[in-house]
C-alpha positions as CSV (number, residue, x, y, z in Angstrom):
1,X,81.1,22.1,101.0
2,X,78.8,24.5,102.8
3,X,80.8,27.4,101.4
4,X,80.3,26.1,97.9
5,X,76.5,25.8,98.4
6,X,76.4,29.4,99.7
7,X,78.4,30.5,96.7
8,X,76.0,28.6,94.4
9,X,73.0,30.2,96.0
10,X,74.6,33.7,95.7
11,X,75.3,33.1,92.0
12,X,71.7,32.0,91.4
13,X,70.4,35.1,93.3
14,X,72.6,37.4,91.2
15,X,71.5,35.8,88.0
16,X,67.9,36.1,89.1
17,X,68.3,39.8,89.9
18,X,70.0,40.4,86.5
19,X,67.2,38.5,84.8
20,X,64.6,40.5,86.7
21,X,66.4,43.8,85.8
22,X,66.5,42.8,82.1
23,X,62.8,42.0,82.2
24,X,62.0,45.3,83.8
25,X,64.2,47.1,81.3
26,X,62.2,45.6,78.4
27,X,59.1,47.1,79.9
28,X,60.7,50.2,81.2
29,X,58.8,52.7,79.1
30,X,55.4,53.3,77.5
31,X,53.8,56.2,75.7
32,X,50.7,57.8,77.2
33,X,48.9,57.4,73.9
34,X,49.4,55.3,70.8
35,X,48.8,58.3,68.5
36,X,49.4,62.1,68.6
37,X,48.4,64.8,66.1
38,X,50.0,68.3,65.8
39,X,50.1,71.0,63.1
40,X,53.3,71.9,61.2
41,X,55.0,74.9,62.8
42,X,53.8,74.0,66.3
43,X,55.6,72.4,69.3
44,X,54.6,68.8,69.9
45,X,54.6,67.2,73.3
46,X,54.4,63.5,73.8
47,X,54.3,61.9,77.2
48,X,55.9,58.6,78.3
49,X,56.0,56.7,81.6
50,X,59.5,55.5,82.3
51,X,61.2,53.4,85.0
52,X,64.9,53.7,85.5
53,X,67.4,56.5,85.8
54,X,68.8,57.1,82.3
55,X,68.8,59.5,79.4
56,X,65.8,58.7,77.3
57,X,66.0,59.6,73.6
58,X,63.0,60.2,71.3
59,X,63.7,59.4,67.6
60,X,61.8,59.2,64.4
61,X,61.6,56.0,62.4
62,X,64.5,57.4,60.3
63,X,66.7,57.8,63.4
64,X,66.4,61.5,63.7
65,X,66.7,62.6,67.3
66,X,63.8,64.8,68.3
67,X,64.3,65.2,72.0
68,X,66.3,63.9,75.0
69,X,65.2,63.8,78.7
70,X,67.0,62.5,81.7
71,X,65.4,60.6,84.6
72,X,67.4,60.8,87.8
73,X,65.5,58.2,89.7
74,X,64.7,54.5,89.3
75,X,61.1,55.1,90.3
76,X,58.3,55.2,87.7
77,X,57.7,58.7,86.4
78,X,56.3,60.6,83.5
79,X,58.6,62.5,81.1
80,X,57.4,65.1,78.6
81,X,59.2,65.2,75.3
82,X,58.8,68.5,73.4
83,X,60.0,69.2,69.9
84,X,59.2,71.4,66.9
85,X,57.0,69.9,64.2
86,X,59.0,70.8,61.1
87,X,57.8,70.7,57.5
88,X,60.1,67.7,56.6
89,X,58.2,65.4,58.8
90,X,55.7,63.2,56.9
91,X,52.0,63.3,57.6
92,X,52.5,60.0,59.5
93,X,55.6,58.8,61.2
94,X,56.5,56.4,63.9
95,X,58.2,57.7,67.0
96,X,60.3,55.4,69.2
97,X,61.8,55.9,72.7
98,X,65.3,54.5,73.5
99,X,67.1,54.1,76.8
100,X,70.5,55.7,76.5
101,X,72.6,54.3,73.6
102,X,70.5,51.2,73.3
103,X,69.6,50.2,69.7
104,X,66.4,48.6,70.9
105,X,63.3,50.8,71.2
106,X,61.5,50.5,74.5
107,X,58.1,51.7,73.1
108,X,56.6,53.2,70.0
109,X,53.8,55.6,69.1
110,X,52.5,57.4,65.9
111,X,52.8,61.1,65.1
112,X,50.4,62.7,62.6
113,X,51.2,66.1,61.1
114,X,49.2,68.4,58.8
115,X,48.9,72.0,57.8
116,X,47.2,74.1,60.6
117,X,44.3,75.0,58.3
118,X,43.6,71.3,57.3
119,X,39.9,71.8,56.5
120,X,37.7,69.2,54.8
121,X,36.5,69.1,51.2
122,X,33.0,70.6,50.9
123,X,32.8,70.8,47.1
124,X,35.0,70.3,44.0
125,X,35.9,72.9,41.4
126,X,34.2,71.4,38.4
127,X,32.8,72.8,35.1
128,X,31.1,69.5,34.2
129,X,27.5,68.7,35.2
130,X,28.3,66.0,37.7
131,X,27.8,65.7,41.4
132,X,28.1,63.2,44.2
133,X,25.2,62.0,46.3
134,X,26.3,60.6,49.6
135,X,24.3,58.6,52.2
136,X,25.2,58.5,55.9
137,X,24.1,55.8,58.2
138,X,24.6,54.9,61.9
139,X,23.2,51.5,62.9
140,X,20.1,51.5,60.7
141,X,20.1,49.9,57.3
142,X,16.5,51.1,56.8
143,X,16.0,52.0,53.1
144,X,19.4,50.9,51.8
145,X,18.2,48.2,49.3
146,X,15.5,50.4,47.9
147,X,18.0,53.3,47.5
148,X,20.3,50.9,45.6
149,X,17.4,50.0,43.3
150,X,16.6,53.7,42.6
151,X,20.3,54.5,41.9
152,X,20.5,51.6,39.4
153,X,17.4,52.8,37.6
154,X,19.2,56.1,36.7
155,X,22.7,54.7,36.3
156,X,23.7,56.8,39.4
157,X,26.7,56.0,41.5
158,X,26.9,57.1,45.2
159,X,29.1,57.0,48.2
160,X,27.9,55.5,51.5
161,X,29.5,56.8,54.6
162,X,29.0,54.0,57.1
163,X,30.1,53.5,60.7
164,X,32.3,50.5,61.4
165,X,29.6,48.8,63.4
166,X,27.2,49.0,60.4
167,X,29.8,47.3,58.3
168,X,30.2,44.5,60.9
169,X,26.4,44.1,61.3
170,X,25.5,44.1,57.6
171,X,28.4,42.5,55.7
172,X,26.1,41.2,52.9
173,X,24.6,44.6,52.4
174,X,28.0,46.2,52.2
175,X,29.1,43.6,49.6
176,X,26.0,44.4,47.6
177,X,26.7,48.2,47.7
178,X,30.2,47.7,46.2
179,X,29.0,45.0,43.8
180,X,26.6,47.6,42.3
181,X,29.5,50.0,41.7
182,X,29.0,52.3,44.7
183,X,31.6,53.4,47.2
184,X,32.0,52.6,50.9
185,X,33.5,55.3,53.1
186,X,34.2,55.8,56.8
187,X,31.9,57.6,59.2
188,X,34.1,56.5,62.1
189,X,33.6,53.3,64.1
190,X,30.7,54.1,66.4
191,X,29.9,57.8,65.7
192,X,31.7,59.4,68.7
193,X,31.8,63.1,69.4
194,X,35.1,64.0,67.7
195,X,35.1,67.4,69.4
196,X,35.8,65.6,72.7
197,X,37.9,62.7,71.4
198,X,41.6,62.4,72.1
199,X,44.0,61.7,69.4
200,X,44.2,58.1,70.5
201,X,40.4,57.7,70.5
202,X,40.1,59.3,67.0
203,X,42.9,57.1,65.7
204,X,41.4,53.9,67.0
205,X,38.0,54.8,65.5
206,X,39.3,55.7,62.1
207,X,41.9,53.0,61.6
208,X,39.5,50.3,62.7
209,X,36.8,51.4,60.2
210,X,39.4,51.8,57.4
211,X,40.4,48.2,57.8
212,X,36.8,47.1,57.5
213,X,36.2,49.2,54.4
214,X,39.3,47.8,52.7
215,X,37.8,44.3,52.9
216,X,35.3,45.5,50.4
217,X,36.9,48.4,48.5
218,X,40.3,46.8,48.3
219,X,43.6,48.6,48.9
220,X,42.4,52.0,47.6
221,X,42.2,55.5,49.0
222,X,39.5,55.7,51.6
223,X,37.3,58.7,52.6
224,X,36.3,59.9,56.0
225,X,33.3,62.0,57.0
226,X,33.4,63.1,60.7
227,X,30.4,62.1,62.8
228,X,27.7,64.8,62.5
229,X,30.2,66.7,60.3
230,X,31.9,67.9,63.5
231,X,35.7,67.5,63.6
232,X,38.9,69.0,64.9
233,X,42.4,69.3,63.6
234,X,43.2,65.9,65.3
235,X,40.8,63.6,63.6
236,X,41.3,65.3,60.2
237,X,45.1,65.0,60.5
238,X,44.9,61.4,61.5
239,X,42.5,60.6,58.6
240,X,44.8,62.2,56.1
241,X,47.8,60.5,57.6
242,X,46.0,57.2,57.0
243,X,45.6,58.3,53.4
244,X,41.9,59.3,53.7
245,X,40.5,62.5,52.3
246,X,38.1,64.3,54.7
247,X,34.7,65.0,53.2
248,X,31.8,67.1,54.2
249,X,29.0,68.4,51.9
250,X,27.9,71.6,50.0
251,X,24.2,70.7,50.2
252,X,22.5,69.2,53.2
253,X,19.1,67.8,52.1
254,X,17.8,67.8,55.6
255,X,16.4,64.3,55.3
256,X,18.0,63.3,58.5
257,X,15.8,65.6,60.5
258,X,12.3,64.4,61.5
259,X,10.8,67.8,61.2
260,X,11.8,68.3,57.6
261,X,9.0,67.7,55.1
262,X,9.2,66.4,51.6
263,X,8.8,69.9,50.3
264,X,11.6,71.2,52.5
265,X,14.0,68.5,51.4
266,X,13.4,68.4,47.7
267,X,13.3,72.2,47.7
268,X,16.8,72.4,49.1
269,X,18.2,70.0,46.6
270,X,16.5,71.7,43.6
271,X,17.8,75.1,44.8
272,X,21.3,74.3,45.9
273,X,22.7,71.4,43.9
274,X,25.5,72.4,41.5
275,X,28.4,71.2,39.4
276,X,31.0,69.6,41.7
277,X,28.5,69.5,44.6
278,X,28.4,66.9,47.3
279,X,24.9,66.2,48.6
280,X,24.2,64.8,52.1
281,X,21.4,62.3,52.5
282,X,20.7,59.4,55.0
283,X,19.7,55.8,54.4
284,X,17.2,56.0,57.2
285,X,15.4,59.3,56.4
286,X,11.6,59.0,56.3
287,X,11.3,61.2,53.1
288,X,14.5,59.9,51.5
289,X,13.0,57.4,49.1
290,X,10.3,59.7,47.8
291,X,12.7,62.6,47.4
292,X,15.4,60.5,45.7
293,X,12.8,59.0,43.3
294,X,11.8,62.5,42.2
295,X,15.1,64.3,42.2
296,X,17.1,61.7,40.2
297,X,15.0,61.9,37.0
298,X,14.9,65.7,37.3
299,X,18.6,66.1,37.6
300,X,19.2,63.4,34.9
301,X,17.0,65.5,32.5
302,X,19.2,68.5,33.3
303,X,22.2,66.6,32.1
304,X,23.8,65.7,35.5
305,X,25.9,62.6,36.1
306,X,26.0,61.1,39.5
307,X,29.4,59.9,40.6
308,X,31.1,58.7,43.7
309,X,33.0,61.2,45.8
310,X,36.3,59.6,44.7
311,X,35.4,60.1,41.1
312,X,34.4,63.7,41.8
313,X,37.7,64.6,43.5
314,X,40.4,66.0,41.4
315,X,42.8,63.4,40.0
316,X,46.2,65.2,40.3
317,X,47.7,68.0,42.2
318,X,45.1,70.0,44.1
319,X,44.6,72.0,47.2
320,X,41.6,72.9,49.4
321,X,40.9,76.7,49.5
322,X,39.7,78.6,52.6
323,X,36.1,78.0,51.6
324,X,36.4,74.2,51.4
325,X,36.6,73.9,47.6
326,X,39.1,71.4,46.2
327,X,40.9,73.3,43.4
328,X,43.4,72.1,40.8
329,X,46.8,73.4,41.9
330,X,47.5,75.5,38.8
331,X,44.1,76.8,37.8
332,X,42.6,79.0,40.5
333,X,40.0,80.7,38.4
334,X,37.3,78.1,38.2
335,X,34.2,80.2,38.6
336,X,32.9,78.0,41.4
337,X,30.8,79.9,43.9
338,X,32.3,80.3,47.4
339,X,31.0,77.7,49.8
340,X,30.2,80.4,52.4
341,X,27.7,82.0,50.1
342,X,25.9,78.7,49.3
343,X,25.8,77.7,53.0
344,X,24.4,81.1,54.0
345,X,21.5,80.7,51.5
346,X,20.9,77.1,52.7
347,X,20.7,78.2,56.3
348,X,18.4,81.0,55.4
349,X,16.0,78.4,53.9
350,X,15.9,76.4,57.1
351,X,18.8,74.1,56.7
352,X,22.1,73.4,58.2
353,X,23.2,70.9,60.8
């Protein structure tokens, strides 16, 4: 009888150990970050923390094996998986880590790929007299309703690059912006310094804001303007992998700077606005309302139409040249001035961020 009890306890112990081992195996690996970004033609390295001696296999969502590493100890350790970023990989793909021949992934992460020279759009090759006025904002809603009234007066449409926290704090205002025919776009979630952000931080900021924007714009292409216009390959690749175009500007009005006078701001707009141009303004600028109230009728009299950035962008095959001009793929000779020339003149007149 006693022997049967001992045997029973042994069986229970063995089952318990097997259960514990299975539970540990289910959590035996985790990626260091939930998103990585690398240029095509480079060697990517993703890092995972694993527990258990085994051969660990990194695969794409399509089952392509990218890399294998062997852990020769059961202790927790970090493994680095390096593989070439080849052109057949999509801009966004899910990576999964498998233990040996198991068909169940232990953990997953996202890989974002793009061309090494993945610059933003500064202007659009356009022979029509149309341009996009854009308004950036952080946490201040300041002049937004008055700006909307001025835009209505001249049948002008604009794009508002808002941070995610603005969208959360002012839902009724965001609804009014879209109801009046304007466009909401991403300015990140809380305006971080993208020059210092990791791929994971950039991903979380962009994807969170995109989700907020789609509650107003619907399931359409979104746009992303990096905070302060400062970006790296990482956040641009992530934005494009999330089907957002990266947008800067060809004319900075300067209204976001407190030391810029009315004359400075309107002078820059009068001098540098052009067909296919993207103008940067801010909803909280002290001179913004007065400048907007004067420049809109002037430009309207000159035959300009004011459209959203999405309406300005080329509908069809296009590329971004080395100067930040979005060009139609099969028509390079557009006669659009190089962005470098325009920016150098703008800076000479006291502008630039």
